[in-house]
C-alpha positions, 0 to 999 in steps of 0.5 A, spaced: 500 500 500 502 506 498 501 513 501 501 520 499 502 525 504 497 531 503 502 536 502 506 532 496 504 534 489 502 526 489 498 527 495 494 534 492 493 530 486 490 524 490 486 529 494 483 533 488 481 526 485 477 524 491 473 531 491 471 529 484 467 523 487 460 522 491 460 517 496 454 513 497 453 509 504 448 503 504 446 497 507 447 490 504 440 487 504 442 480 506 448 481 511 446 488 514 453 490 513 454 498 511 457 498 504 460 505 501 461 506 494 463 512 490 460 515 484 463 519 479 460 526 478 463 528 471 465 522 468 470 525 463 474 530 467 474 525 473 476 519 469 482 523 465 484 526 472 485 519 475 488 516 469 493 522 469 494 521 476 496 513 475 501 515 469 504 520 474 506 514 479 511 512 474 510 504 476 506 499 473 499 499 475 493 494 474 486 497 474 480 492 475 473 494 473 468 490 476 461 490 472 464 494 466 458 492 462 455 498 466 458 503 461 453 501 456 447 504 461 451 511 462 447 517 460 452 520 457 453 518 449 458 514 447 462 513 454 465 506 452 468 510 446 471 516 450 473 511 455 477 507 450 480 513 447 483 515 454 486 508 456 488 506 449 495 511 450 497 508 457 503 504 457 504 502 464 497 502 466 493 495 464 486 494 465 482 488 467 474 488 466 469 484 469 462 483 470 456 478 471 452 480 465 456 475 460 452 477 454 453 485 455 461 484 456 461 480 449 457 485 446 462 490 448 468 486 446 466 482 440 461 487 436 466 490 430 462 496 431 464 497 438 470 501 441 472 496 445 472 491 439 478 486 440 481 490 445 481 484 450 482 477 451 476 474 454 476 469 460 470 466 463 470 464 470 466 458 472 462 457 478 466 454 484 463 447 485 460 445 491 465 440 493 471 445 492 467 450 497 465 444 502 472 442 502 475 449 503 470 451 508 472 445 512 479 445 511 479 453 514 475 451 520 480 445 521 486 449 521 483 454 526 482 448 531 474 448 529 470 442 527 465 443 522 460 437 520 460 436 512 453 436 511 453 443 514 459 445 510 455 442 504 449 447 505 453 454 506 454 455 499 447 453 497 444 458 502 448 463 499 447 461 492 455 460 491 456 468 491 463 468 494 462 474 499 456 471 502 459 464 503 465 468 507 460 472 511 456 466 513 462 462 514 465 468 518 458 468 522 459 460 524 466 461 526 
């Protein structure tokens, strides 16, 4: 983790970026845990500022963007084209795009009429099998001196629909 003293030029640039974001606090419907998300106030200005800041760090960076298909629902027209133009010139910043709506992601990266056409190598992650989850859960409990019955470990991923966050949260509550 890298920190930026507020009085340094990097710190001032980081603070200016943060000021362009709008935080939203809500509670997760299943767990009740507070969640914080940040919305960009002005897409073009804020994203350009972020990219300039990252390039200015002068070190290799990987930016992971989850639910990337949401770019198709932004109110601004041609947001995907604007973003593609911004990131295309970056040499030391790499991007990982992910999302839960495979058909929309395929549309973004496989349609010859879209700006991101052929700009990424698709890789589909399959769901983690129930057996692998079960064995993993039992092993983590065992490593920490706790015994979890196999039938209970079998049910946990089913109850949570194999969504990793919820599997971990439920296991944490049981632990």
